[in-house]
C-alpha positions as CSV (number, residue, x, y, z in Angstrom):
1,M,-17.1,-10.2,-2.1
2,T,-16.7,-10.7,1.7
3,T,-15.4,-8.0,4.0
4,A,-13.6,-10.0,6.4
5,K,-10.5,-8.1,8.0
6,T,-7.9,-10.8,7.9
7,L,-6.3,-11.3,4.6
8,A,-3.3,-13.4,3.5
9,L,-1.4,-12.7,0.3
10,S,0.9,-15.1,-1.6
11,A,2.3,-15.5,-5.2
12,H,4.0,-18.2,-7.1
13,N,6.4,-18.1,-10.1
14,L,5.8,-14.5,-10.9
15,T,7.8,-13.1,-13.9
16,R,7.5,-9.6,-15.4
17,A,9.5,-8.2,-18.3
18,L,9.4,-4.9,-20.3
19,Q,9.7,-4.8,-23.9
20,L,11.6,-1.8,-25.4
21,G,11.7,-2.3,-29.2
22,E,13.3,-5.6,-30.1
23,Q,14.8,-5.7,-26.6
24,Q,13.1,-7.5,-23.5
25,I,14.4,-6.4,-20.3
26,E,13.6,-8.8,-17.3
27,I,12.4,-7.0,-14.3
28,F,12.1,-10.2,-12.1
29,S,11.5,-13.8,-12.6
30,A,10.3,-17.0,-10.8
31,I,9.3,-14.9,-7.7
32,D,7.6,-16.7,-4.9
33,F,6.1,-14.6,-2.1
34,A,3.8,-14.8,0.8
35,V,2.8,-12.8,3.8
36,A,0.3,-14.2,6.6
37,A,-2.7,-12.4,7.8
38,G,-2.0,-9.6,10.1
39,Q,1.7,-9.7,9.6
40,S,4.1,-7.0,8.1
41,C,6.5,-7.8,5.3
42,A,9.1,-5.6,3.8
43,I,10.2,-5.9,0.0
44,L,13.7,-4.8,0.1
45,G,15.8,-3.9,-2.8
46,A,18.0,-1.4,-4.5
47,S,16.6,1.2,-7.0
48,G,15.9,-0.8,-10.3
49,S,15.5,-4.0,-8.5
50,G,11.7,-4.3,-9.5
51,K,10.2,-3.9,-6.0
52,T,7.7,-1.3,-7.1
53,T,6.6,-3.3,-10.0
54,L,6.1,-6.3,-7.9
55,L,3.9,-4.3,-5.5
56,G,1.9,-3.3,-8.5
57,V,1.6,-7.0,-9.5
58,L,0.6,-8.2,-6.0
59,A,-2.0,-5.4,-5.9
60,G,-3.7,-6.4,-9.0
61,M,-2.8,-3.5,-11.0
62,D,0.0,-5.0,-13.3
63,P,-0.7,-8.6,-14.5
64,P,2.5,-10.6,-14.5
65,D,3.7,-12.5,-17.6
66,T,3.4,-15.7,-15.8
67,G,2.5,-16.7,-12.3
68,V,-0.3,-16.4,-10.0
69,V,-1.3,-14.0,-7.1
70,D,-3.6,-15.5,-4.4
71,V,-5.5,-13.5,-1.9
72,K,-7.1,-15.4,1.0
73,W,-9.6,-14.4,3.6
74,G,-11.7,-16.8,5.8
75,D,-12.1,-20.0,4.0
76,Q,-11.9,-18.4,0.5
77,T,-8.9,-18.2,-1.8
78,F,-8.9,-16.4,-5.1
79,N,-6.1,-16.1,-7.8
80,I,-6.9,-12.4,-8.6
81,Y,-5.7,-12.5,-12.3
82,E,-8.3,-15.0,-13.1
83,H,-10.8,-12.3,-12.6
84,D,-11.3,-9.1,-14.7
85,E,-10.1,-5.7,-13.9
86,D,-13.5,-4.5,-12.5
87,W,-13.4,-7.3,-9.9
88,R,-9.7,-6.3,-9.0
89,A,-10.7,-2.7,-8.7
90,A,-13.4,-3.7,-6.4
91,L,-11.1,-5.7,-4.4
92,R,-8.7,-2.9,-4.1
93,G,-11.4,-0.4,-3.1
94,K,-12.8,-2.7,-0.4
95,M,-9.9,-4.5,0.9
96,M,-6.6,-2.5,0.1
97,G,-5.1,0.8,1.3
98,F,-2.2,2.6,-0.4
99,V,0.5,4.9,0.8
100,F,2.8,6.2,-1.7
101,Q,6.2,8.2,-1.5
102,N,4.7,11.4,-3.1
103,F,1.5,11.5,-1.1
104,Q,-0.7,11.4,-4.1
105,L,-3.1,13.9,-2.4
106,I,-5.6,15.8,-4.6
107,P,-4.3,19.4,-4.5
108,D,-7.6,21.2,-4.8
109,M,-9.3,19.2,-2.0
110,T,-8.9,19.9,1.6
111,A,-7.3,17.2,4.1
112,L,-10.7,16.2,5.2
113,D,-12.1,15.8,1.5
114,N,-8.9,13.8,0.7
115,V,-9.5,11.3,3.4
116,L,-13.5,11.3,2.7
117,L,-13.0,10.4,-0.9
118,P,-12.4,6.8,-0.8
119,L,-15.2,6.3,1.9
120,Q,-17.6,8.2,-0.5
121,L,-16.6,5.7,-3.3
122,L,-17.2,2.8,-1.0
123,N,-20.5,3.7,0.9
124,N,-21.5,7.4,0.3
125,G,-18.9,8.3,2.9
126,D,-18.9,9.3,6.6
127,E,-17.5,12.6,7.5
128,A,-17.2,11.7,11.1
129,V,-15.0,8.7,10.4
130,A,-12.8,10.8,8.2
131,K,-12.5,13.4,10.9
132,Q,-11.8,10.6,13.3
133,W,-8.9,9.3,11.5
134,L,-7.3,12.8,10.9
135,H,-7.5,13.3,14.6
136,K,-5.8,10.0,15.0
137,V,-2.8,11.2,13.0
138,G,-2.6,14.4,14.8
139,L,-4.3,16.6,12.3
140,G,-7.5,17.5,13.9
141,E,-6.9,21.2,13.5
142,R,-5.9,21.0,9.9
143,L,-9.1,19.6,8.5
144,N,-9.7,22.3,6.0
145,H,-6.2,22.8,4.9
146,Y,-5.1,22.1,1.4
147,P,-2.1,20.1,0.7
148,R,-0.2,23.2,-0.4
149,Q,-0.7,24.5,3.2
150,L,0.8,21.4,4.9
151,S,4.3,20.3,5.3
152,G,5.5,17.1,3.7
153,G,5.2,15.2,7.0
154,E,1.5,16.5,7.4
155,Q,0.8,15.6,3.9
156,Q,2.0,12.0,4.5
157,R,-0.1,11.9,7.6
158,V,-3.2,12.8,5.7
159,A,-2.2,10.0,3.2
160,L,-2.0,7.7,6.1
161,A,-5.4,8.6,7.4
162,R,-6.8,8.2,3.8
163,A,-5.3,4.8,3.5
164,F,-6.5,3.5,6.7
165,A,-10.0,5.2,7.0
166,H,-11.9,2.2,5.6
167,E,-9.8,-0.1,7.8
168,P,-8.3,-2.2,4.9
169,A,-7.5,-5.8,5.3
170,L,-4.2,-5.2,3.3
171,L,-2.1,-2.1,3.3
172,L,0.5,-1.6,0.6
173,A,3.1,1.2,1.2
174,D,5.8,2.2,-1.6
175,E,8.7,4.1,0.0
176,P,6.5,6.0,2.2
177,T,9.1,8.1,3.8
178,G,11.4,8.6,0.6
179,S,10.5,12.2,0.2
180,L,10.8,13.2,3.9
181,D,13.8,14.2,6.2
182,A,15.1,11.7,8.7
183,K,13.4,13.0,11.7
184,T,10.0,13.4,10.0
185,A,10.4,9.9,8.3
186,S,10.9,8.4,11.6
187,M,7.8,9.7,13.0
188,I,5.9,8.7,10.0
189,M,7.1,5.1,10.2
190,D,6.3,4.9,13.9
191,L,2.7,6.1,13.0
192,L,2.4,3.7,10.2
193,F,3.4,0.7,12.4
194,D,1.1,1.8,15.1
195,L,-1.9,2.2,12.8
196,H,-1.0,-1.3,11.2
197,R,-1.0,-2.9,14.7
198,S,-4.2,-1.1,15.6
199,T,-6.1,-2.1,12.8
200,H,-4.7,-5.7,12.6
201,S,-4.1,-5.2,8.9
202,T,-1.6,-7.1,6.7
203,M,1.0,-4.8,5.4
204,V,3.4,-4.9,2.5
205,L,6.1,-2.2,2.6
206,V,8.5,-1.4,-0.3
207,T,11.8,0.1,1.0
208,H,15.5,0.1,0.2
209,D,16.1,1.0,4.0
210,R,17.5,-2.2,5.9
211,Q,16.7,-0.6,9.3
212,L,13.1,0.1,8.2
213,A,12.7,-3.3,6.8
214,A,13.9,-4.8,10.0
215,R,10.8,-3.5,11.7
216,C,8.8,-5.9,9.8
217,D,7.8,-9.5,10.6
218,T,9.4,-10.7,7.5
219,I,11.7,-9.4,4.8
220,F,11.7,-10.4,1.2
221,E,14.6,-9.3,-0.7
222,L,15.1,-8.6,-4.5
223,D,18.2,-8.7,-6.3
224,T,18.9,-5.9,-8.9
225,N,19.0,-6.8,-12.5
226,E,21.1,-3.7,-13.4
């Protein structure tokens, strides 16, 4: 698997439904989606519209009922669901970074160890790189603090450092400011877009906030099925 840094993502005719007993609930259907290499795209929709499920499908974590998801870097294109989960897991580990609304930090690991972990999984880790990224997000003095010792905004900055530390080709963010107050959320989004531009990553951002979505190069809007 190549480690080229420019990645484009596209999907065609995606459908996903949830089976509850005898009832089938459609989450989304006939979805066509694309984001060009190095660009940012917002998936915009209200709660219940299926945007987080769509993000999971695009990340290779939740196979669709129908449709294809293609990733392209260099002159190579792959339909990720033609490959097994081990292949997709390797793709996520090498090429993707993730930022979540609830941070998803490991509580009994320091900020430094949380950022170092994905680097260790890739190539035995580089503590200097992890420290560099924590300095980039303004937490150079908090390396040895645990998540419980950090504010919500600081925890999300650790999560950003962790997501970008291996300089992923694709950054996927699911409501990354949903747990933060307005002032802290604005600061986190400024930082997220700064890191996106500096690393030339492709970014897909799930949000219900139209002002935030407007900062992206393109917007993909989902209608709710509620």
